[in-house]
C-alpha positions in Angstrom: 117.9 85.6 46.6 116.0 88.6 45.7 117.9 90.3 43.5 117.9 86.6 41.6 114.0 86.6 41.6 113.9 90.1 40.2 116.6 89.2 37.7 114.3 86.2 36.6 111.2 88.8 36.5 112.9 91.0 34.1 114.2 88.7 31.8 110.6 87.0 31.6 109.3 90.4 30.8 111.9 91.3 28.3 110.9 88.1 26.8 107.3 88.7 26.6 107.9 92.1 25.1 109.9 90.9 22.5 107.4 88.0 21.4 104.7 90.5 21.6 106.6 93.0 19.1 107.6 90.5 16.9 103.8 89.3 16.6 102.5 93.1 16.2 105.6 93.5 13.4 104.1 90.9 11.5 102.4 91.8 8.4 99.5 89.4 7.2 97.4 88.5 4.2 94.4 86.5 3.8 92.5 84.9 1.4 89.1 82.8 0.7 87.8 80.7 -2.2 84.5 78.7 -2.5 84.3 75.7 -4.7 81.1 73.6 -5.9 81.4 70.3 -4.7 80.4 69.7 -8.5 83.5 71.5 -9.8 85.7 68.2 -10.1 86.3 65.0 -8.2 89.8 65.7 -6.5 90.9 68.3 -4.5 94.9 69.4 -5.0 96.9 71.7 -2.6 100.0 72.7 -4.2 102.1 74.7 -2.2 105.6 75.4 -1.0 106.1 76.2 2.8 102.6 76.4 3.9 101.0 73.9 6.7 97.7 72.3 5.2 94.8 71.2 7.5 92.0 69.5 5.9 88.7 68.6 7.5 86.1 66.4 6.0 82.5 67.4 6.4 79.1 66.7 4.6 78.1 69.4 2.3 78.2 70.7 -1.5 81.1 72.8 -1.3 85.3 73.0 -0.8 86.0 76.0 1.2 89.5 77.5 1.3 91.2 80.2 3.5 94.9 80.8 2.9 96.9 82.7 5.3 100.2 84.3 4.8 102.8 86.2 7.3 106.0 88.0 6.6 108.1 90.0 8.9 108.6 92.2 5.9 106.6 95.5 6.0 105.1 97.7 3.3 106.6 97.6 -0.2 108.7 94.6 0.5 105.8 92.9 2.0 103.4 93.5 -1.0 106.0 91.9 -3.3 106.2 88.7 -1.0 102.4 88.3 -1.0 101.8 89.1 -4.4 104.7 86.1 -5.4 103.1 83.9 -3.2 99.4 84.8 -3.9 97.3 81.8 -4.4 95.3 80.7 -7.3 92.1 78.7 -7.2 91.2 77.0 -10.5 89.6 74.1 -11.8 91.8 72.1 -13.9 91.0 68.3 -15.5 88.3 68.0 -12.9 90.5 69.1 -10.1 90.0 71.6 -7.8 93.4 73.1 -7.5 95.1 75.6 -4.6 98.3 76.7 -5.7 100.9 79.3 -3.8 104.5 77.9 -5.0 106.1 81.4 -6.2 108.8 80.4 -8.4 109.7 77.0 -8.7 113.5 77.2 -9.1 113.9 78.8 -5.2 115.1 76.5 -2.6 113.9 75.7 0.8 116.8 78.3 1.8 115.4 80.8 -0.5 111.8 80.4 1.4 113.2 80.8 4.8 115.3 83.7 4.0 112.0 85.4 2.9 110.9 85.2 6.4 107.5 84.4 5.1 104.9 81.6 6.6 101.6 80.3 5.3 98.8 78.2 6.4 96.0 76.6 4.3 92.6 75.3 5.8 90.2 73.3 3.3 86.8 71.8 4.4 85.1 69.5 1.8 82.9 66.7 1.4 83.6 62.9 1.5 84.0 61.1 -1.7 86.9 63.1 -3.5 90.4 62.2 -3.8 92.8 64.7 -2.2 96.2 65.4 -3.1 98.7 67.2 -0.9 101.9 68.6 -2.3 104.0 70.7 -0.1 107.7 71.5 0.3 108.2 72.2 3.7 105.1 72.3 5.7 102.9 69.9 7.6 99.9 68.1 6.7 96.7 67.3 8.9 93.8 65.3 7.3 90.7 65.2 10.2 87.7 63.3 8.8 87.1 60.1 6.6 86.9 60.6 2.7 85.2 57.5 2.3 85.2 56.0 -1.1 88.4 58.1 -2.1 92.0 58.0 -1.9 94.4 60.4 0.1 97.9 61.3 -1.6 100.5 63.5 0.4 103.8 64.6 -1.2 106.2 66.1 1.7 109.9 67.1 1.7 110.5 68.2 5.0 107.0 68.1 7.2 105.0 65.4 9.2 102.1 63.8 8.1 98.9 63.2 10.2 95.7 61.3 9.5 93.1 61.3 12.1 90.4 59.8 9.9 90.5 57.6 6.8 90.0 56.8 2.9 90.0 54.1 0.9 93.9 54.2 -0.3 96.2 56.1 1.5 99.8 56.8 -0.3 102.2 59.3 1.8 105.5 60.1 0.6 108.2 62.1 3.2 111.6 63.1 3.0 112.5 63.8 6.5 109.2 63.6 8.4 107.1 61.5 10.8 103.7 59.9 9.4 101.3 59.4 11.9 97.9 57.5 11.0 94.9 57.4 13.3 92.7 55.5 11.1 88.9 54.7 11.3 86.6 52.1 9.1 89.0 49.6 6.9 91.3 50.8 4.7 92.4 49.1 1.9 95.7 49.8 0.9 98.2 52.1 3.1 101.6 52.8 1.2 104.4 55.2 3.3 107.5 55.9 2.5 110.0 58.3 4.5 113.9 58.8 4.8 114.3 59.7 8.3 110.9 59.9 9.6 108.8 57.3 11.8 105.8 55.7 10.4 102.8 55.2 13.1 99.7 53.5 11.9 96.9 52.5 14.1 93.7 50.9 12.8 92.2 48.0 10.2 94.7 48.1 7.2 93.8 45.2 4.5 97.5 45.7 3.0 100.3 48.0 4.3 103.6 49.0 2.8 106.1 50.9 5.0 109.6 51.9 3.8 111.9 54.0 5.7 115.5 54.6 5.8 116.3 55.6 9.6 112.8 55.6 11.3 110.8 53.1 13.3 107.8 51.1 11.7 104.8 50.8 14.4 101.6 49.3 13.7 98.1 47.9 15.3 95.0 46.6 14.3 95.8 45.4 11.1 93.6 43.1 9.3 96.0 41.9 6.2 99.1 41.6 4.5 102.2 44.0 5.4 105.6 44.6 3.8 108.1 46.9 5.7 111.4 47.8 5.3 113.9 49.7 7.2 117.6 50.3 7.3 118.1 51.3 10.9 114.8 51.2 12.7 112.6 48.8 14.7 109.5 47.5 13.4 106.5 46.2 15.4 103.0 45.1 13.8 100.1 43.7 15.4 97.3 42.3 13.8 93.3 42.3 15.3 92.4 39.7 12.1 94.2 38.4 9.4 93.0 37.1 6.4 93.9 33.2 5.3 97.0 33.3 3.0 97.9 37.0 3.8 101.9 37.7 3.4 104.2 39.2 5.4 107.4 40.6 4.6 109.8 42.4 6.6 113.5 43.3 6.3 115.1 45.5 8.4 119.3 45.9 8.8 119.9 47.0 12.3 116.5 47.2 14.0 114.5 44.7 15.8 111.4 43.3 14.8 108.2 42.4 16.8 105.0 40.6 15.6 101.7 40.0 17.4 99.4 37.8 15.5 95.8 36.8 16.5 95.6 33.2 18.4 94.7 30.3 16.2 96.9 31.9 13.0 98.3 28.8 11.3 101.8 30.5 9.9 104.5 29.6 7.4 107.8 30.6 6.2 111.1 31.7 7.2 112.5 33.9 10.1 116.4 34.9 9.9 118.8 36.8 11.5 122.7 37.1 11.2 123.5 38.4 14.9 120.0 38.7 17.0 118.0 36.1 18.5 114.6 34.4 17.6 111.4 34.0 20.0 108.6 32.4 18.2 104.9 31.3 20.0 104.6 29.1 16.4 105.6 25.8 16.0 108.9 25.7 13.6 112.5 24.2 13.3 115.5 26.0 14.3 118.8 25.9 12.5 122.2 28.2 11.6 122.9 27.9 15.6 119.0 29.4 16.2 119.2 32.3 13.8 117.1 30.6 11.4 113.1 30.0 12.2 111.6 27.4 9.4 107.8 27.7 10.4 106.1 24.5 9.9 102.5 25.0 9.1 101.0 23.1 6.2 97.8 24.5 6.6 96.3 25.9 3.2 95.3 29.2 4.5 98.5 29.2 6.7 99.9 33.0 6.7 103.2 33.4 4.7 105.8 35.2 6.3 109.7 36.1 5.3 111.5 38.0 8.0 115.3 38.8 7.7 117.3 40.9 10.1 120.7 41.4 10.1 121.5 42.5 13.8 118.2 42.4 15.5 116.1 40.3 17.5 112.7 38.9 16.2 109.6 37.9 17.9 107.0 36.4 16.7 104.0 36.1 19.1 100.1 34.9 19.5 97.5 37.2 21.2 96.9 33.5 23.5 100.2 34.0 25.3 
């Protein structure tokens, strides 16, 4: 037992030493820039492999810090830093932060250079924010107010802890997590293999994912969701009369929770699953089709179609 303990301790010490050596051997480069808020109506971050964090804070400046890190040393490190040296400029009323190297390089090329990057931005509300990164994560902290957020990420996650008037996210293989404050007019999230999670008041939600789940709570209006192999779960805090809910899923379950007293009309179908509804309607096709029968002028219109999943349509009164 004593020999085993010594071996474990020796292993931990070796691992700690290797980690310290790796950190000590890294070469870093730091850049800073300050824009005047009057320089433009939008902020754009266009980078390759960098993680991006944006914080919204009152003020009259947009402050930017870019950090690059590589395992290379000496002249090789200088070449890498020169290749990815960030540019700070104003183009067409947009404050631009760019660090992309050569556009024809692939993601594998970035990794092979053993270079990492981080961009930290502090900006006032009221300006549109555009994020474009190939393989880094993007995070927004704070509320942009009456402005738009758009993010295009190839293989990173996107997180929002705050809000904007409109939010549009496109991620190929990352998750999208939106913890929203205030009322958001439109949220559009499109991901190929990541999940979409939304919490907060959204008047119009559009979610599209090939193999991820879609979950949302606190919704206040229309919603559409399309997923090939993921589950869909949507909950409303309130819903405007006449709103539309359209959901298609190939092999996932679908669950919906609407406020008590909501009038619902439309059609729910499943090819090989079951349907459970708290709202009045008539079933056909051996229980696999439900025609919701409300004739109220302001009824919420639904069209829910799943190939091999179960459907639950619930009221908060239950």
